[in-house]
Legacy VTK file of the C-alpha trace (Angstrom):
# vtk DataFile Version 3.0
C-alpha trace
ASCII
DATASET POLYDATA
POINTS 305 float
30.676 -9.228 83.526
27.112 -9.147 82.148
28.266 -8.119 78.669
28.183 -11.024 76.413
24.535 -11.608 75.597
24.503 -8.182 73.904
27.346 -8.926 71.504
24.906 -10.215 68.879
23.772 -6.597 68.477
27.274 -5.664 67.396
27.493 -8.734 65.194
24.338 -7.607 63.373
26.001 -4.272 62.637
29.177 -5.802 61.237
27.863 -9.026 59.732
28.888 -8.028 56.219
32.538 -7.448 57.092
33.462 -11.104 57.322
35.310 -13.198 59.856
38.847 -12.771 61.087
41.332 -15.471 61.971
44.292 -15.082 64.322
42.666 -11.977 65.717
45.051 -11.307 68.557
48.389 -13.071 68.422
49.329 -13.683 72.018
52.929 -13.585 73.101
54.246 -16.856 74.504
55.331 -14.929 77.591
51.799 -13.621 78.165
51.118 -13.761 81.913
48.618 -16.421 83.021
46.170 -15.023 85.572
44.071 -18.170 86.050
45.494 -21.523 85.006
43.514 -24.204 83.169
43.061 -25.955 79.842
42.138 -22.583 78.340
43.604 -20.140 80.884
42.823 -16.485 81.486
45.750 -14.355 80.353
46.793 -10.774 80.897
46.241 -10.010 77.206
42.599 -11.130 77.578
41.991 -8.579 80.321
43.871 -5.847 78.440
41.745 -6.394 75.338
38.518 -6.459 77.350
39.506 -3.071 78.757
40.146 -1.813 75.210
36.681 -3.017 74.233
34.954 -1.141 77.056
37.061 1.951 76.405
35.876 1.802 72.795
32.231 1.149 73.744
32.050 3.850 76.427
34.433 6.317 74.704
36.528 6.715 77.823
39.805 5.629 79.401
40.301 3.452 82.463
42.499 4.815 85.240
45.156 2.545 86.678
42.944 1.960 89.721
40.010 1.033 87.477
42.170 -1.315 85.408
43.244 -3.111 88.564
39.662 -3.336 89.847
38.398 -4.599 86.496
41.079 -7.291 86.381
40.123 -8.533 89.845
36.425 -8.729 88.870
37.140 -10.615 85.647
39.516 -12.975 87.439
36.915 -13.745 90.105
34.222 -14.406 87.457
36.616 -16.661 85.537
37.430 -18.738 88.619
33.706 -19.240 89.326
32.868 -20.579 85.857
35.931 -21.049 83.694
34.291 -22.690 80.667
31.493 -20.121 80.375
33.745 -17.101 80.898
36.393 -18.395 78.462
33.783 -18.781 75.716
32.349 -15.345 76.461
35.740 -13.630 76.447
36.657 -15.278 73.154
33.440 -13.937 71.639
34.254 -10.429 72.843
37.759 -10.597 71.357
36.426 -11.798 68.022
33.637 -9.228 67.854
35.901 -6.373 68.925
38.402 -7.256 66.213
35.640 -7.105 63.614
34.101 -3.842 64.783
37.555 -2.239 65.068
38.118 -2.961 61.382
34.779 -1.435 60.357
34.255 2.125 59.046
33.716 4.782 61.714
29.997 5.160 60.983
29.493 1.420 61.481
31.505 1.550 64.704
29.396 4.417 66.030
26.182 2.615 65.175
27.403 -0.536 66.906
28.537 1.431 69.945
25.148 3.109 70.383
23.146 -0.092 69.937
25.347 -1.991 72.381
25.267 0.739 75.037
21.520 1.192 74.720
20.851 -2.425 75.759
23.807 -3.057 78.047
23.510 0.048 80.237
19.789 -0.510 80.757
20.575 -4.033 81.974
23.215 -2.718 84.397
20.741 -0.236 85.856
18.392 -3.084 86.724
20.977 -4.375 89.239
22.520 -1.173 90.676
23.690 -2.904 93.857
25.624 -5.624 92.045
29.380 -5.028 92.331
30.064 -5.598 88.616
27.119 -3.411 87.559
28.083 -0.577 89.892
31.652 -0.583 88.617
30.734 -0.692 84.914
28.175 2.124 85.338
30.943 4.238 86.860
33.126 3.609 83.813
30.236 4.377 81.455
29.429 7.656 83.231
33.076 8.732 82.884
32.562 8.661 79.124
29.445 10.822 79.344
31.128 13.746 81.097
31.954 15.615 77.898
28.745 14.755 76.069
26.731 17.938 76.684
28.229 20.945 74.811
26.086 23.413 76.789
28.099 22.746 79.936
31.640 24.094 79.949
34.567 23.489 82.248
34.128 26.972 83.687
30.466 26.513 84.536
30.084 26.851 88.316
29.260 23.587 90.008
29.828 21.602 86.821
33.488 20.694 86.831
32.538 17.163 85.772
30.824 18.507 82.603
27.638 16.593 83.325
24.245 17.918 82.170
22.844 20.678 84.377
19.996 18.791 85.978
20.490 19.458 89.670
17.837 20.646 92.099
14.333 19.732 93.157
12.975 19.680 89.589
15.356 16.864 88.725
14.299 14.834 91.753
10.686 15.207 90.647
11.235 13.851 87.156
13.637 10.980 87.889
11.720 7.744 87.428
9.703 5.782 84.888
6.564 7.403 83.424
3.988 5.570 81.303
0.998 6.532 79.160
-1.188 3.701 77.870
-3.346 4.321 74.820
-4.905 2.360 71.977
-8.466 1.506 71.075
-8.922 -1.379 73.515
-10.464 -4.662 72.422
-13.319 -7.134 72.654
-13.946 -10.747 73.672
-16.542 -13.285 72.563
-18.907 -15.206 74.875
-16.199 -17.790 75.636
-13.706 -15.168 76.756
-11.532 -15.442 73.646
-10.025 -12.141 72.539
-11.540 -11.085 69.223
-9.239 -8.096 68.751
-7.278 -5.548 70.747
-4.991 -2.600 70.267
-2.502 -1.174 72.741
-0.022 1.695 72.529
2.298 2.289 75.513
4.642 5.286 75.614
7.304 5.300 78.337
9.825 7.937 79.385
12.461 6.891 81.913
14.734 9.560 83.415
17.839 8.714 85.449
19.591 10.843 88.060
22.815 10.964 85.996
21.126 12.964 83.192
20.487 10.060 80.845
17.081 8.875 79.684
15.290 6.268 77.567
12.211 6.636 75.370
10.155 3.520 74.616
7.028 3.109 72.480
5.392 -0.331 72.323
2.469 -0.937 69.966
0.675 -4.301 69.941
-2.338 -5.226 67.845
-4.423 -8.369 67.437
-6.618 -7.771 64.398
-10.105 -9.131 63.932
-8.542 -11.640 61.503
-6.175 -12.730 64.336
-3.053 -11.132 62.859
-0.525 -10.199 65.541
1.270 -6.952 64.769
3.823 -5.191 66.949
6.215 -2.268 66.716
8.760 -1.319 69.366
10.693 1.937 69.231
13.539 2.515 71.656
15.736 5.615 71.844
18.455 6.482 74.393
19.331 10.070 75.197
20.235 12.749 77.710
18.148 15.524 79.222
18.530 18.949 80.838
16.143 21.025 82.930
15.862 24.809 83.123
12.960 25.985 85.261
9.869 24.254 83.884
11.534 23.449 80.550
12.747 19.963 79.778
15.112 19.468 76.821
15.533 15.898 75.608
18.494 15.132 73.345
17.768 11.794 71.699
20.573 9.661 70.308
20.348 7.058 67.561
17.383 4.772 68.206
15.767 1.866 66.451
12.301 0.649 65.584
11.497 -3.053 65.184
8.256 -4.351 63.676
6.783 -7.841 63.457
3.678 -9.194 61.768
2.262 -12.698 61.474
0.303 -11.807 58.319
2.304 -9.313 56.267
6.024 -9.602 55.512
6.218 -5.829 55.095
5.432 -5.578 58.776
8.718 -7.286 59.670
11.421 -4.626 59.745
14.204 -2.989 61.698
15.154 0.623 61.043
17.440 3.149 62.687
16.220 6.546 63.839
18.348 9.674 63.553
19.273 11.754 66.613
16.871 14.588 67.475
16.187 17.195 70.151
12.871 18.136 71.761
11.996 20.812 74.335
8.795 20.676 76.395
7.314 22.506 79.344
6.659 19.997 82.090
4.985 19.660 85.450
4.755 16.858 87.997
1.566 16.682 90.062
-0.902 14.334 91.705
-3.747 13.283 89.426
-7.122 14.643 90.494
-9.809 12.226 89.318
-12.912 10.621 90.821
-11.852 7.416 89.115
-8.401 7.466 90.762
-8.822 8.121 94.493
-5.205 6.990 94.947
-4.114 10.287 93.250
-1.007 8.882 91.490
1.930 11.097 90.553
1.810 12.106 86.879
4.050 13.913 84.385
2.372 16.439 82.070
3.874 18.048 78.967
2.890 21.527 77.739
-0.071 21.671 80.122
-1.946 18.889 78.292
-3.493 17.092 81.276
-5.580 14.823 79.029
-2.409 12.976 77.999
-0.475 12.327 81.187
2.305 9.895 82.069
1.798 8.034 85.325
4.828 7.211 87.435
5.276 3.449 87.522
8.684 3.321 89.182
LINES 1 306
305 0 1 2 3 4 5 6 7 8 9 10 11 12 13 14 15 16 17 18 19 20 21 22 23 24 25 26 27 28 29 30 31 32 33 34 35 36 37 38 39 40 41 42 43 44 45 46 47 48 49 50 51 52 53 54 55 56 57 58 59 60 61 62 63 64 65 66 67 68 69 70 71 72 73 74 75 76 77 78 79 80 81 82 83 84 85 86 87 88 89 90 91 92 93 94 95 96 97 98 99 100 101 102 103 104 105 106 107 108 109 110 111 112 113 114 115 116 117 118 119 120 121 122 123 124 125 126 127 128 129 130 131 132 133 134 135 136 137 138 139 140 141 142 143 144 145 146 147 148 149 150 151 152 153 154 155 156 157 158 159 160 161 162 163 164 165 166 167 168 169 170 171 172 173 174 175 176 177 178 179 180 181 182 183 184 185 186 187 188 189 190 191 192 193 194 195 196 197 198 199 200 201 202 203 204 205 206 207 208 209 210 211 212 213 214 215 216 217 218 219 220 221 222 223 224 225 226 227 228 229 230 231 232 233 234 235 236 237 238 239 240 241 242 243 244 245 246 247 248 249 250 251 252 253 254 255 256 257 258 259 260 261 262 263 264 265 266 267 268 269 270 271 272 273 274 275 276 277 278 279 280 281 282 283 284 285 286 287 288 289 290 291 292 293 294 295 296 297 298 299 300 301 302 303 304
């Protein structure tokens, strides 16, 4: 499972709680699934399932539990030392987050999912990724209050995003701004300023907003700010409603300590009119596909994937 490199995000959320010893007392009769110096036991798999059920706010079916166990067992057999260390870290972190207040748990859940799910989507054909995305999507079924069980064609309670309009908008859309830069006679960059805004819409009704700002000042200070927000979206005609979850903004600066920060962003909702069209420009004979909000064709988002 490609989980473990994201656990530090949870650890950051719960760092003030303290460490726990004897986190999960394992019964001496605990079934050994893979033998070894530090074997894989049934209780390990059961607790991993509890962790994902907590993270994704869902419940595994018996079939899914069996499938998950077979995947973990196969991974453990391939690299026992690495998987044992990773599983132990999950157990420890889950024990800590489970003991935290609900608001801390929710914050940790959102931060973890934001990074982990994006990584899974990068390898959609991988067996582990495909399976974990299925589990994650189970937990999203009841997320959109506008869709009820009695809504025709929406028995799964997913956002109403079907139809040709959805197919048009699914993808990654980028707008690059900033004031540009300059170089000296040797080719050295004197200064530059870039500001990339990216919307990525997925076919399952989820989305990600990303804003990356990077500056090299004339005094050679490097300043950056990255804002990342997960969310869901719905489409009704030419209206796009984006429901943003809890996001975060991270800043760094090589010259000013105040420029080094990490802050959380509150959930918000935004509705825009949208259109998808081919760009008509003498400077772009390739006529790329672009996304336009509220008819403002001067600020367009070019499809990059």
